[in-house]
C-alpha positions as CSV (number, residue, x, y, z in Angstrom):
1,M,31.6,-47.7,83.6
2,S,27.7,-47.2,83.1
3,N,24.9,-45.9,85.4
4,E,21.7,-47.9,84.2
5,N,19.5,-44.8,85.9
6,T,21.0,-42.5,83.4
7,T,19.0,-42.2,79.8
8,Q,21.0,-40.9,76.8
9,R,19.6,-37.5,75.9
10,Y,19.8,-35.1,73.2
11,V,20.9,-31.2,73.7
12,E,21.0,-28.3,71.0
13,I,23.8,-26.0,71.9
14,T,24.0,-22.5,70.6
15,A,27.5,-20.3,70.6
16,E,26.5,-18.7,74.0
17,A,26.8,-22.1,75.5
18,L,30.6,-22.4,74.6
19,P,33.0,-23.7,75.9
20,L,30.6,-26.5,76.7
21,F,31.1,-28.9,79.6
22,C,29.2,-32.0,80.6
23,P,27.2,-32.2,82.7
24,T,25.9,-29.1,82.4
25,P,24.2,-27.0,85.3
26,A,20.8,-27.7,84.0
27,V,21.2,-31.4,84.4
28,N,19.3,-32.8,87.7
29,L,22.3,-35.2,88.2
30,W,25.2,-32.7,87.7
31,S,27.3,-34.8,89.9
32,A,26.8,-38.0,88.1
33,H,30.1,-38.3,86.4
34,P,33.5,-35.9,86.2
35,R,33.0,-32.6,84.5
36,I,34.6,-32.7,80.9
37,A,34.9,-30.5,77.9
38,I,32.9,-31.4,74.9
39,P,34.2,-30.1,71.5
40,V,31.0,-29.6,69.8
41,E,32.3,-26.8,67.7
42,K,35.0,-28.7,65.9
43,L,32.3,-31.0,64.1
44,G,28.8,-29.7,64.9
45,E,28.2,-32.3,67.3
46,A,29.9,-34.5,69.8
47,R,28.8,-37.1,72.5
48,C,29.6,-37.3,76.1
49,P,31.8,-40.6,76.9
50,Y,30.5,-40.8,80.2
51,C,26.6,-40.4,79.8
52,G,26.0,-40.7,76.0
53,T,24.3,-37.2,75.8
54,L,24.4,-36.1,72.2
55,Y,25.1,-32.3,72.0
56,K,24.4,-30.6,68.5
57,F,25.5,-27.0,67.5
58,K,22.6,-25.3,66.4
59,G,23.6,-22.2,64.1
60,E,26.8,-21.5,62.6
61,L,29.7,-22.9,64.0
62,P,32.3,-20.4,65.3
63,H,35.5,-19.8,63.5
64,G,38.8,-20.3,65.1
65,H,41.4,-17.6,66.1
66,H,44.4,-17.7,63.9
């Protein structure tokens, strides 16, 4: 399902934004699609499967708890 009015975006994320969900509260169309978790901390970047927004982690990736 695509929305032609939505443009693909690029967003840099820092550790303060984790856990990351899309859409974020800063998005004008916050209700454009269901809110989902974006696992950007696993690979350093991840794309939202709904709107195509590319999230890239800026800085050192957080270390997991073992």
